[in-house]
KEKE-3310 file (N, C-alpha, C; in steps of 0.2 Angstrom, whole numbers, plus 5000, padded with zeros to 4 digits):
npx = (5435:5438:5433:5444:5443:5441:5451:5446:5439:5443:5441:5435:5439:5430:5439:5445:5455:5462:5459:5466:5463:5471:5471:5472:5460:5455:5455:5464:5476:5478:5481:5493:5501:5501:5507:5520:5524:5524:5533:5544:5546:5548:5560:5572:5569:5571:5560:5551:5546:5557:5560:5568:5570:5562:5556:5560:5548:5547:5541:5529:5517:5517:5516:5508:5511:5518:5534:5540:5554:5559:5565:5570:5560:5556:5544:5526:5517:5505:5508:5516:5508:5497:5504:5503:5499:5506:5515:5521:5536:5537:5547:5547:5534:5536:5547:5542:5531:5536:5544:5534:5528:5538:5540:5527:5526:5536:5529:5518:5525:5527:5515:5507:5495:5493:5482:5479:5484:5488:5491:5495:5501:5513:5529:5542:5557:5568:5577:5569:5566:5555:5545:5534:5522:5513:5505:5495:5483:5486:5487:5491:5490:5483:5487:5492:5484:5473:5460:5466:5457:5446:5435:5427:5432:5447:5464:5462:5457:5448:5443:5440:5435:5432:5436:5444:5453:5452:5441:5443:5452:5449:5446:5434:5428:5429:5421:5409:5406:5412:5417:5429:5446:5460:5477:5476:5469:5478:5484:5475:5474:5487:5485:5476:5483:5494:5487:5484:5496:5498:5488:5490:5489:5476:5462:5456:5444:5433:5423:5410:5403:5402:5392:5392:5405:5407:5398:5404:5415:5409:5402:5413:5420:5410:5395:5399:5399:5389:5397:5409:5408:5412:5406:5395:5378:5368:5376:5379:5366:5363:5371:5365:5353:5357:5357:5361:5377:5386:5400:5416:5431:5442:5443:5453:5459:5452:5451:5461:5466:5474:5480:5487:5500:5504:5514:5510:5513:5512:5499:5493:5498:5492:5478:5478:5481:5470:5458:5440:5436:5444:5451:5456:5465:5482:5497:5508:5521:5520:5517:5529:5537:5532:5533:5534:5543:5555:5568:5572:5577:5590:5592:5598:5590:5592:5588:5584:5578:5563:5553:5537:5524:5521:5505:5499:5498:5487:5477:5480:5475:5462:5447:5436:5424:5418:5413:5420:5429:5439:5448:5453:5459:5469:5476:5482:5489:5498:5505:5510:5519:5528:5533:5540:5550:5557:5561:5570:5580:5585:5591:5600:5609:5614:5622:5632:5648:5652:5657:5652:5639:5633:5631:5624:5607:5601:5609:5608:5595:5594:5604:5600:5588:5593:5601:5590:5583:5593:5593:5580:5580:5589:5583:5571:5577:5583:5571:5566:5575:5573:5561:5564:5569:5557:5544:5528)
npy = (5489:5482:5467:5455:5449:5435:5431:5430:5414:5406:5399:5401:5394:5389:5393:5404:5402:5404:5395:5390:5384:5370:5366:5371:5376:5364:5368:5378:5372:5363:5371:5377:5366:5362:5373:5372:5360:5363:5373:5367:5358:5366:5372:5382:5398:5412:5420:5416:5415:5408:5393:5395:5390:5380:5381:5370:5362:5360:5348:5336:5337:5351:5357:5370:5381:5387:5391:5399:5402:5415:5423:5441:5453:5469:5475:5474:5471:5479:5489:5497:5499:5507:5519:5537:5545:5536:5532:5520:5516:5510:5500:5496:5490:5480:5472:5468:5461:5451:5444:5439:5430:5421:5416:5410:5401:5391:5386:5380:5371:5362:5357:5365:5375:5391:5400:5411:5423:5439:5458:5458:5446:5446:5450:5463:5470:5485:5484:5480:5467:5453:5442:5428:5424:5416:5402:5396:5392:5386:5372:5355:5347:5334:5334:5326:5316:5319:5318:5320:5322:5328:5339:5348:5352:5355:5352:5353:5351:5343:5350:5349:5362:5378:5389:5404:5417:5432:5441:5451:5447:5435:5422:5421:5408:5403:5412:5409:5397:5385:5368:5364:5368:5376:5379:5392:5400:5407:5415:5423:5431:5437:5445:5454:5460:5466:5475:5484:5489:5496:5505:5515:5510:5508:5497:5485:5477:5479:5472:5472:5460:5443:5442:5455:5456:5448:5455:5467:5463:5458:5470:5477:5469:5463:5452:5435:5421:5406:5395:5401:5401:5393:5384:5382:5377:5385:5397:5400:5403:5414:5423:5424:5429:5443:5459:5460:5464:5471:5462:5467:5467:5475:5480:5483:5494:5505:5505:5512:5528:5540:5530:5531:5533:5521:5506:5497:5484:5479:5481:5471:5459:5460:5458:5445:5438:5441:5434:5430:5417:5403:5394:5401:5409:5415:5404:5403:5400:5403:5417:5422:5421:5432:5446:5457:5456:5456:5463:5458:5446:5442:5441:5432:5418:5406:5392:5378:5364:5357:5342:5335:5339:5330:5327:5317:5316:5322:5314:5303:5309:5308:5304:5290:5293:5308:5317:5317:5327:5330:5319:5320:5332:5329:5320:5329:5337:5329:5325:5337:5340:5329:5333:5344:5340:5331:5340:5348:5338:5332:5344:5346:5334:5336:5347:5343:5336:5325:5309:5302:5307:5304:5291:5288:5289:5294:5304:5312:5317:5324:5333:5340:5346:5354:5362:5369:5375:5384:5393:5397:5406:5415:5420:5426:5435:5444:5449:5456:5466:5473:5480:5487:5501:5507:5517:5514)
npz = (5608:5592:5586:5579:5562:5552:5538:5520:5515:5526:5542:5559:5575:5590:5600:5595:5585:5570:5555:5541:5524:5518:5505:5488:5476:5464:5451:5451:5457:5445:5435:5440:5440:5425:5421:5426:5420:5406:5405:5409:5399:5387:5390:5386:5378:5368:5368:5376:5393:5406:5415:5429:5441:5454:5470:5482:5492:5509:5516:5510:5516:5522:5510:5502:5495:5479:5473:5460:5450:5439:5424:5427:5422:5416:5413:5408:5391:5392:5401:5393:5382:5388:5390:5389:5375:5366:5354:5342:5333:5316:5316:5329:5330:5320:5326:5339:5335:5327:5336:5345:5337:5334:5346:5348:5338:5342:5353:5346:5338:5347:5349:5358:5364:5368:5372:5380:5375:5377:5381:5394:5397:5391:5392:5393:5391:5392:5382:5372:5371:5371:5381:5382:5394:5408:5408:5413:5407:5396:5384:5380:5364:5354:5340:5330:5329:5321:5309:5292:5282:5286:5282:5289:5301:5301:5306:5320:5338:5350:5365:5384:5387:5381:5386:5387:5395:5392:5384:5373:5365:5360:5348:5334:5332:5345:5352:5346:5352:5349:5350:5346:5344:5337:5332:5327:5335:5343:5334:5330:5342:5343:5331:5336:5346:5339:5331:5342:5343:5331:5332:5342:5355:5357:5360:5348:5346:5359:5366:5378:5381:5377:5367:5363:5359:5348:5339:5337:5330:5318:5314:5310:5300:5293:5289:5291:5279:5279:5277:5283:5296:5311:5324:5337:5334:5341:5342:5329:5324:5332:5326:5313:5316:5318:5312:5294:5289:5276:5269:5271:5264:5264:5278:5286:5282:5286:5299:5307:5312:5302:5294:5282:5285:5290:5287:5273:5271:5284:5287:5278:5284:5295:5291:5286:5298:5305:5300:5299:5297:5302:5295:5285:5290:5293:5296:5311:5306:5293:5293:5299:5287:5280:5270:5278:5287:5281:5284:5296:5294:5296:5310:5324:5328:5335:5344:5355:5348:5351:5356:5353:5365:5380:5386:5393:5406:5411:5408:5417:5429:5430:5439:5444:5451:5447:5456:5466:5473:5482:5481:5468:5469:5478:5470:5460:5468:5472:5461:5457:5467:5467:5453:5456:5466:5457:5447:5455:5459:5447:5443:5453:5452:5439:5441:5450:5453:5461:5466:5476:5477:5467:5468:5480:5483:5494:5498:5487:5488:5500:5499:5487:5493:5503:5495:5488:5498:5502:5490:5491:5503:5497:5486:5493:5500:5491:5485:5497:5497:5486:5488:5500:5499:5494:5494:5501)
capx = (5440:5435:5434:5447:5439:5445:5452:5441:5440:5445:5436:5438:5436:5427:5444:5447:5461:5460:5461:5467:5462:5477:5471:5470:5455:5457:5457:5471:5482:5479:5484:5500:5505:5502:5513:5527:5526:5525:5539:5550:5546:5550:5567:5574:5568:5573:5554:5546:5548:5561:5559:5575:5570:5556:5559:5558:5545:5550:5538:5522:5512:5518:5516:5503:5512:5524:5538:5543:5559:5559:5569:5567:5557:5554:5536:5522:5515:5500:5510:5518:5502:5494:5507:5500:5501:5510:5517:5527:5538:5536:5552:5545:5529:5540:5551:5537:5526:5541:5546:5528:5527:5544:5538:5521:5528:5539:5524:5514:5528:5526:5508:5505:5491:5494:5475:5477:5488:5486:5497:5497:5505:5519:5534:5546:5563:5570:5580:5563:5566:5549:5545:5527:5522:5507:5503:5489:5477:5488:5485:5494:5484:5486:5485:5495:5479:5467:5459:5467:5451:5440:5435:5423:5436:5454:5469:5458:5456:5442:5445:5434:5432:5434:5437:5450:5451:5450:5436:5445:5458:5446:5444:5427:5426:5427:5414:5403:5406:5415:5420:5435:5450:5466:5483:5473:5466:5483:5486:5470:5476:5492:5483:5473:5489:5497:5482:5485:5503:5497:5483:5492:5486:5468:5459:5453:5438:5433:5416:5407:5401:5404:5389:5395:5412:5405:5394:5409:5419:5404:5401:5419:5422:5405:5394:5402:5394:5388:5404:5415:5407:5413:5404:5388:5371:5365:5381:5378:5359:5364:5374:5360:5348:5359:5356:5367:5382:5390:5406:5421:5437:5447:5441:5459:5461:5447:5451:5467:5467:5481:5482:5492:5507:5506:5517:5506:5514:5509:5492:5492:5499:5486:5472:5479:5480:5462:5452:5434:5436:5451:5454:5459:5470:5489:5499:5514:5526:5519:5517:5536:5540:5529:5538:5534:5549:5561:5573:5573:5579:5597:5593:5599:5584:5594:5585:5584:5571:5559:5548:5529:5523:5517:5501:5495:5497:5480:5472:5481:5473:5455:5445:5430:5419:5419:5411:5425:5434:5445:5453:5456:5464:5475:5480:5485:5494:5504:5509:5513:5524:5533:5536:5544:5555:5560:5565:5577:5584:5589:5595:5606:5613:5617:5627:5638:5654:5654:5654:5648:5632:5629:5629:5620:5601:5598:5613:5606:5589:5595:5608:5596:5583:5597:5602:5584:5582:5597:5590:5574:5582:5593:5577:5567:5582:5583:5565:5566:5580:5570:5555:5568:5569:5552:5538:5521)
capy = (5486:5478:5459:5453:5445:5430:5432:5426:5408:5404:5398:5402:5389:5392:5396:5410:5400:5404:5389:5392:5379:5368:5364:5377:5374:5359:5371:5382:5367:5360:5376:5377:5359:5363:5378:5369:5354:5366:5377:5362:5355:5371:5372:5389:5401:5419:5424:5413:5415:5402:5390:5394:5386:5380:5381:5364:5361:5356:5341:5336:5340:5358:5359:5373:5386:5386:5397:5399:5408:5416:5430:5447:5457:5476:5477:5470:5476:5483:5495:5500:5502:5512:5525:5542:5547:5531:5530:5515:5518:5504:5496:5493:5485:5474:5468:5466:5456:5446:5440:5436:5424:5416:5412:5405:5395:5387:5382:5377:5366:5356:5355:5367:5381:5396:5401:5417:5428:5447:5461:5457:5441:5447:5454:5466:5474:5491:5483:5478:5459:5451:5435:5426:5420:5413:5396:5392:5391:5382:5365:5352:5344:5328:5336:5321:5310:5322:5315:5326:5322:5331:5346:5352:5355:5352:5354:5356:5346:5344:5351:5349:5368:5383:5395:5408:5422:5438:5441:5455:5443:5429:5421:5421:5401:5403:5416:5405:5392:5379:5363:5361:5373:5374:5384:5398:5405:5411:5419:5429:5435:5441:5450:5459:5464:5469:5480:5489:5492:5501:5511:5519:5506:5507:5490:5484:5474:5480:5470:5471:5453:5438:5443:5462:5456:5445:5460:5472:5459:5458:5477:5479:5464:5461:5446:5429:5417:5400:5391:5404:5401:5387:5384:5378:5380:5392:5403:5402:5405:5420:5428:5424:5434:5450:5464:5458:5469:5469:5460:5472:5464:5480:5483:5485:5500:5509:5504:5516:5535:5541:5524:5531:5532:5514:5502:5493:5477:5478:5480:5466:5454:5460:5456:5438:5435:5442:5432:5427:5409:5401:5389:5405:5412:5412:5401:5406:5398:5407:5424:5423:5421:5437:5451:5463:5454:5455:5466:5454:5439:5440:5440:5426:5415:5399:5389:5371:5361:5352:5338:5336:5340:5324:5330:5312:5316:5325:5308:5299:5312:5307:5300:5288:5298:5315:5322:5316:5333:5329:5314:5323:5338:5326:5318:5335:5340:5324:5325:5343:5339:5325:5336:5348:5336:5328:5345:5349:5332:5333:5350:5345:5329:5339:5352:5340:5332:5321:5302:5299:5309:5301:5284:5288:5292:5298:5310:5316:5320:5329:5338:5345:5349:5360:5368:5373:5380:5390:5396:5401:5411:5420:5424:5430:5441:5448:5452:5461:5472:5477:5485:5490:5508:5510:5520:5511)
capz = (5604:5587:5586:5572:5558:5548:5530:5516:5514:5531:5547:5566:5579:5595:5604:5591:5581:5562:5551:5533:5520:5515:5498:5484:5472:5459:5445:5452:5457:5439:5431:5442:5437:5418:5419:5427:5415:5400:5405:5410:5392:5383:5392:5385:5371:5369:5368:5381:5400:5406:5421:5431:5447:5459:5477:5484:5498:5515:5516:5507:5522:5522:5503:5500:5490:5474:5471:5453:5448:5431:5423:5429:5417:5417:5412:5402:5385:5394:5404:5387:5377:5391:5391:5386:5368:5363:5345:5342:5326:5312:5318:5335:5328:5317:5330:5344:5332:5325:5343:5347:5331:5335:5353:5348:5333:5346:5356:5341:5335:5352:5349:5363:5363:5374:5374:5383:5373:5378:5382:5401:5397:5387:5396:5390:5394:5389:5376:5367:5371:5374:5383:5383:5400:5410:5404:5417:5402:5390:5383:5374:5360:5349:5332:5325:5328:5317:5301:5288:5277:5290:5279:5293:5306:5299:5311:5327:5342:5354:5372:5388:5388:5376:5390:5388:5400:5390:5377:5368:5361:5359:5341:5333:5334:5352:5353:5343:5357:5345:5354:5343:5344:5334:5333:5324:5341:5346:5329:5331:5347:5340:5327:5340:5349:5334:5330:5346:5342:5326:5334:5348:5361:5357:5358:5342:5348:5366:5368:5384:5383:5372:5361:5360:5356:5341:5335:5335:5324:5313:5311:5307:5295:5289:5291:5287:5275:5283:5277:5286:5303:5315:5331:5340:5331:5345:5340:5322:5324:5334:5319:5307:5318:5318:5305:5289:5287:5269:5270:5269:5263:5266:5284:5290:5279:5289:5308:5310:5309:5299:5291:5277:5288:5293:5283:5270:5272:5292:5286:5275:5287:5301:5288:5286:5304:5308:5296:5304:5295:5304:5290:5280:5294:5292:5303:5313:5302:5287:5296:5299:5280:5277:5268:5282:5291:5278:5287:5302:5292:5298:5317:5326:5331:5337:5351:5355:5345:5356:5353:5356:5373:5382:5391:5395:5413:5413:5408:5423:5435:5430:5444:5442:5453:5446:5461:5472:5471:5486:5477:5462:5471:5480:5465:5457:5472:5473:5455:5457:5472:5463:5448:5459:5468:5451:5444:5459:5459:5441:5443:5458:5449:5433:5443:5454:5450:5467:5464:5481:5477:5461:5470:5485:5481:5500:5499:5482:5490:5506:5496:5483:5497:5506:5490:5486:5504:5501:5485:5493:5506:5493:5482:5497:5502:5485:5485:5502:5496:5481:5492:5506:5499:5491:5499:5500)
cpx = (5436:5438:5438:5442:5444:5446:5447:5444:5443:5440:5439:5434:5434:5433:5447:5453:5458:5463:5460:5466:5468:5477:5468:5463:5458:5459:5464:5476:5484:5483:5491:5503:5506:5507:5519:5529:5528:5531:5545:5551:5549:5558:5569:5572:5568:5566:5549:5550:5552:5560:5566:5575:5563:5558:5555:5554:5548:5547:5531:5516:5511:5517:5509:5504:5518:5527:5542:5549:5560:5564:5566:5566:5554:5547:5533:5520:5509:5502:5513:5513:5497:5498:5504:5504:5507:5510:5522:5528:5537:5541:5550:5539:5532:5542:5547:5533:5531:5543:5540:5527:5532:5542:5531:5522:5532:5534:5520:5518:5529:5519:5505:5500:5492:5487:5474:5482:5485:5491:5499:5501:5511:5524:5539:5551:5564:5573:5575:5562:5559:5549:5537:5527:5515:5504:5498:5484:5479:5486:5489:5488:5488:5484:5488:5489:5473:5467:5461:5461:5444:5439:5431:5428:5444:5458:5466:5457:5451:5445:5438:5431:5435:5435:5443:5449:5448:5446:5439:5450:5455:5444:5437:5424:5425:5421:5408:5402:5408:5418:5426:5440:5457:5472:5480:5471:5471:5485:5481:5472:5482:5490:5480:5478:5493:5493:5483:5492:5502:5492:5484:5489:5479:5466:5455:5446:5437:5426:5416:5404:5403:5399:5391:5401:5412:5402:5399:5413:5416:5403:5407:5420:5416:5402:5396:5397:5394:5395:5410:5414:5408:5412:5398:5383:5369:5370:5379:5371:5359:5366:5369:5354:5350:5357:5362:5370:5386:5397:5411:5428:5443:5445:5447:5461:5457:5447:5456:5466:5474:5485:5487:5499:5509:5509:5512:5507:5512:5502:5490:5494:5493:5480:5473:5478:5473:5457:5447:5435:5443:5455:5457:5465:5478:5492:5506:5520:5526:5520:5524:5540:5536:5535:5538:5540:5555:5568:5575:5576:5586:5598:5593:5593:5586:5591:5585:5577:5569:5555:5541:5528:5518:5512:5496:5494:5490:5475:5473:5478:5465:5453:5438:5424:5421:5417:5416:5431:5440:5450:5457:5461:5470:5479:5485:5491:5500:5508:5513:5520:5530:5537:5542:5550:5559:5564:5571:5582:5588:5593:5602:5611:5617:5623:5633:5642:5656:5652:5651:5640:5629:5627:5625:5614:5599:5602:5610:5600:5590:5599:5604:5590:5587:5599:5596:5583:5586:5595:5585:5576:5585:5587:5573:5571:5582:5576:5564:5569:5576:5564:5559:5567:5563:5547:5532:5516)
cpy = (5482:5471:5458:5449:5441:5432:5428:5419:5404:5403:5399:5397:5393:5396:5402:5408:5401:5397:5390:5385:5376:5367:5370:5373:5370:5363:5375:5377:5365:5365:5377:5372:5360:5368:5375:5364:5358:5369:5373:5359:5360:5372:5380:5391:5408:5423:5421:5413:5408:5399:5390:5389:5386:5378:5374:5364:5357:5349:5341:5339:5347:5361:5363:5379:5384:5391:5396:5404:5409:5421:5436:5451:5464:5478:5473:5474:5480:5489:5500:5503:5507:5518:5530:5544:5543:5531:5527:5516:5510:5498:5492:5488:5479:5470:5465:5459:5449:5441:5436:5429:5419:5412:5407:5400:5390:5382:5378:5371:5360:5355:5358:5374:5386:5397:5407:5422:5435:5450:5460:5451:5440:5452:5457:5470:5480:5491:5480:5470:5458:5443:5433:5423:5418:5408:5392:5390:5387:5375:5362:5348:5339:5330:5331:5315:5313:5319:5321:5327:5326:5338:5350:5355:5352:5356:5357:5350:5348:5345:5351:5356:5373:5389:5398:5415:5429:5439:5445:5452:5436:5428:5419:5413:5400:5407:5412:5398:5385:5375:5361:5367:5371:5380:5391:5403:5409:5416:5425:5434:5440:5446:5456:5463:5468:5475:5486:5493:5498:5507:5514:5516:5505:5499:5489:5482:5474:5478:5470:5464:5449:5440:5451:5461:5453:5451:5465:5469:5460:5465:5479:5475:5462:5454:5440:5425:5410:5396:5394:5404:5393:5388:5381:5381:5385:5397:5405:5406:5413:5426:5429:5429:5442:5453:5462:5465:5467:5467:5466:5470:5468:5484:5486:5492:5507:5510:5510:5523:5536:5534:5525:5531:5526:5510:5497:5486:5474:5476:5473:5459:5454:5456:5448:5434:5435:5440:5428:5419:5406:5397:5394:5410:5410:5409:5405:5406:5403:5415:5426:5424:5429:5443:5457:5462:5453:5458:5463:5447:5437:5440:5433:5423:5408:5398:5382:5369:5356:5348:5340:5336:5334:5327:5323:5312:5318:5319:5304:5302:5311:5303:5297:5291:5305:5320:5322:5322:5332:5324:5317:5328:5335:5323:5323:5337:5335:5324:5331:5343:5335:5328:5341:5346:5333:5334:5347:5344:5331:5338:5349:5339:5332:5343:5349:5335:5326:5314:5300:5300:5306:5293:5283:5292:5296:5305:5315:5321:5326:5334:5343:5349:5355:5365:5372:5378:5386:5396:5400:5406:5417:5424:5429:5436:5446:5453:5458:5467:5476:5482:5488:5497:5511:5512:5516:5516)
cpz = (5599:5588:5579:5569:5554:5541:5526:5515:5519:5537:5554:5571:5585:5600:5600:5586:5574:5559:5543:5530:5517:5508:5493:5480:5467:5453:5445:5453:5449:5434:5432:5439:5430:5417:5420:5423:5408:5400:5405:5403:5388:5384:5391:5378:5372:5370:5372:5388:5402:5414:5425:5437:5450:5465:5479:5491:5504:5516:5512:5512:5522:5515:5502:5495:5484:5472:5465:5452:5441:5430:5425:5423:5419:5418:5408:5397:5387:5397:5398:5383:5381:5393:5387:5380:5365:5356:5344:5334:5323:5314:5324:5334:5325:5322:5336:5341:5330:5331:5345:5343:5332:5341:5352:5342:5337:5350:5351:5339:5340:5353:5356:5361:5369:5377:5378:5382:5373:5381:5390:5401:5392:5390:5392:5393:5389:5383:5370:5366:5374:5376:5384:5390:5402:5406:5408:5412:5396:5390:5378:5371:5355:5342:5327:5324:5323:5310:5296:5282:5281:5287:5284:5298:5306:5304:5318:5331:5347:5361:5377:5389:5383:5379:5389:5391:5397:5384:5371:5363:5359:5351:5340:5334:5341:5355:5351:5347:5352:5350:5351:5342:5340:5335:5331:5330:5343:5340:5329:5336:5346:5336:5331:5343:5345:5332:5335:5345:5336:5327:5340:5355:5362:5355:5352:5343:5356:5368:5376:5387:5377:5366:5358:5357:5349:5337:5333:5330:5318:5310:5308:5300:5290:5291:5287:5284:5280:5283:5281:5294:5306:5322:5332:5335:5334:5343:5333:5321:5327:5330:5315:5310:5318:5311:5301:5288:5281:5271:5267:5269:5265:5273:5287:5288:5283:5297:5310:5308:5307:5296:5285:5279:5289:5286:5280:5271:5280:5291:5283:5279:5293:5297:5288:5293:5307:5302:5300:5303:5297:5300:5285:5283:5293:5298:5305:5309:5295:5288:5296:5293:5277:5275:5273:5287:5287:5281:5293:5300:5295:5306:5319:5331:5333:5344:5350:5352:5350:5353:5355:5364:5375:5387:5393:5402:5415:5413:5415:5429:5436:5436:5442:5444:5452:5452:5466:5471:5475:5483:5472:5464:5474:5475:5462:5461:5473:5467:5454:5462:5469:5458:5450:5462:5462:5448:5449:5460:5453:5441:5447:5455:5443:5436:5448:5451:5455:5465:5470:5480:5472:5463:5476:5484:5488:5500:5493:5484:5495:5504:5492:5487:5500:5501:5489:5492:5504:5496:5486:5497:5502:5488:5487:5500:5497:5485:5490:5500:5490:5483:5497:5506:5496:5497:5496:5501)
residu = (UNK:UNK:UNK:UNK:UNK:UNK:UNK:UNK:UNK:UNK:UNK:UNK:UNK:UNK:UNK:UNK:UNK:UNK:UNK:UNK:UNK:UNK:UNK:UNK:UNK:UNK:UNK:UNK:UNK:UNK:UNK:UNK:UNK:UNK:UNK:UNK:UNK:UNK:UNK:UNK:UNK:UNK:UNK:UNK:UNK:UNK:UNK:UNK:UNK:UNK:UNK:UNK:UNK:UNK:UNK:UNK:UNK:UNK:UNK:UNK:UNK:UNK:UNK:UNK:UNK:UNK:UNK:UNK:UNK:UNK:UNK:UNK:UNK:UNK:UNK:UNK:UNK:UNK:UNK:UNK:UNK:UNK:UNK:UNK:UNK:UNK:UNK:UNK:UNK:UNK:UNK:UNK:UNK:UNK:UNK:UNK:UNK:UNK:UNK:UNK:UNK:UNK:UNK:UNK:UNK:UNK:UNK:UNK:UNK:UNK:UNK:UNK:UNK:UNK:UNK:UNK:UNK:UNK:UNK:UNK:UNK:UNK:UNK:UNK:UNK:UNK:UNK:UNK:UNK:UNK:UNK:UNK:UNK:UNK:UNK:UNK:UNK:UNK:UNK:UNK:UNK:UNK:UNK:UNK:UNK:UNK:UNK:UNK:UNK:UNK:UNK:UNK:UNK:UNK:UNK:UNK:UNK:UNK:UNK:UNK:UNK:UNK:UNK:UNK:UNK:UNK:UNK:UNK:UNK:UNK:UNK:UNK:UNK:UNK:UNK:UNK:UNK:UNK:UNK:UNK:UNK:UNK:UNK:UNK:UNK:UNK:UNK:UNK:UNK:UNK:UNK:UNK:UNK:UNK:UNK:UNK:UNK:UNK:UNK:UNK:UNK:UNK:UNK:UNK:UNK:UNK:UNK:UNK:UNK:UNK:UNK:UNK:UNK:UNK:UNK:UNK:UNK:UNK:UNK:UNK:UNK:UNK:UNK:UNK:UNK:UNK:UNK:UNK:UNK:UNK:UNK:UNK:UNK:UNK:UNK:UNK:UNK:UNK:UNK:UNK:UNK:UNK:UNK:UNK:UNK:UNK:UNK:UNK:UNK:UNK:UNK:UNK:UNK:UNK:UNK:UNK:UNK:UNK:UNK:UNK:UNK:UNK:UNK:UNK:UNK:UNK:UNK:UNK:UNK:UNK:UNK:UNK:UNK:UNK:UNK:UNK:UNK:UNK:UNK:UNK:UNK:UNK:UNK:UNK:UNK:UNK:UNK:UNK:UNK:UNK:UNK:UNK:UNK:UNK:UNK:UNK:UNK:UNK:UNK:UNK:UNK:UNK:UNK:UNK:UNK:UNK:UNK:UNK:UNK:UNK:UNK:UNK:UNK:UNK:UNK:UNK:UNK:UNK:UNK:UNK:UNK:UNK:UNK:UNK:UNK:UNK:UNK:UNK:UNK:UNK:UNK:UNK:UNK:UNK:UNK:UNK:UNK:UNK:UNK:UNK:UNK:UNK:UNK:UNK:UNK:UNK:UNK:UNK:UNK:UNK:UNK:UNK:UNK:UNK:UNK:UNK:UNK:UNK:UNK:UNK:UNK:UNK:UNK:UNK:UNK:UNK:UNK:UNK:UNK:UNK:UNK:UNK:UNK:UNK:UNK:UNK:UNK:UNK:UNK:UNK:UNK:UNK:UNK:UNK:UNK:UNK:UNK:UNK:UNK:UNK:UNK:UNK)
# end
């Protein structure tokens, strides 16, 4: 008889009892907290996933998982783009891209950078409605404090890391290891996604490494001038060591087989989104005014206007001893727990008409918890039913 083994990241006591760590990594906790706070701030937008509910934990001590309820969506764009012999009509390219820009404009208006725009993070239904999801790498930024006279780095902010998950959609300034980022990084990503729409699902720049990604962009567009490169000195030096490639202003006319059948307005918009120099890249607001979208002007795009996202909570999580990860992790966990409790408490108070519940905070808390437990059971029941008749 084989001896059972412990799952990864667990330990086994001499008595054979398996101990599972109660705390996620600090990075994972912080990404979950960011996602909850950003989605809660956004409230509701037709092209961004909505935070419908968060299941209330039973107690702080038992709080090890987070259950977030969003709309059901049928697929993601990667599923669509990997369909064999995919050919999207121009109307599909137009509508998908327009919705992406509407969603990203809403985020940028709140000074939120998504930082991980890719087909896997864009959900789609059979009616062609799309919603942007996965805000674990998103950041709020203080663009209002930027010096408008800073010609070197206009409309950018400095972040602790310029990491984004997928290099194929990473803007040149990030590949060049710039320590400053702006809203233009999301526009570059949308441009790469739009190129896949136009190119039957083929990835535009599928680099195998950061260096190869940069090389593929330069081989296509040409070697940028010094004033068009924004990044670290090592990054710029790397580009200068490469063999010079003559700049090709009309690179986008040569990238797509059968480009004669592609709407020239689509190619013009694509070119404006995929500028190596981010200062020349079109903004989301400008892109929505492009004449490629003239036929969509009458679409209803009403949604609540939101203010700037307050990301000061990240500063309050800082610890004096940066090596004290346990203290940092506990602070993140506590803030995440408090945020979930506040979300459920407000949701319950808004839904109730009971005078007694409004006057008794103890009643509010216990009732909100009971309501959340009922929702949790309901959600788990629906999930089980989804897989009940499926063969694994």
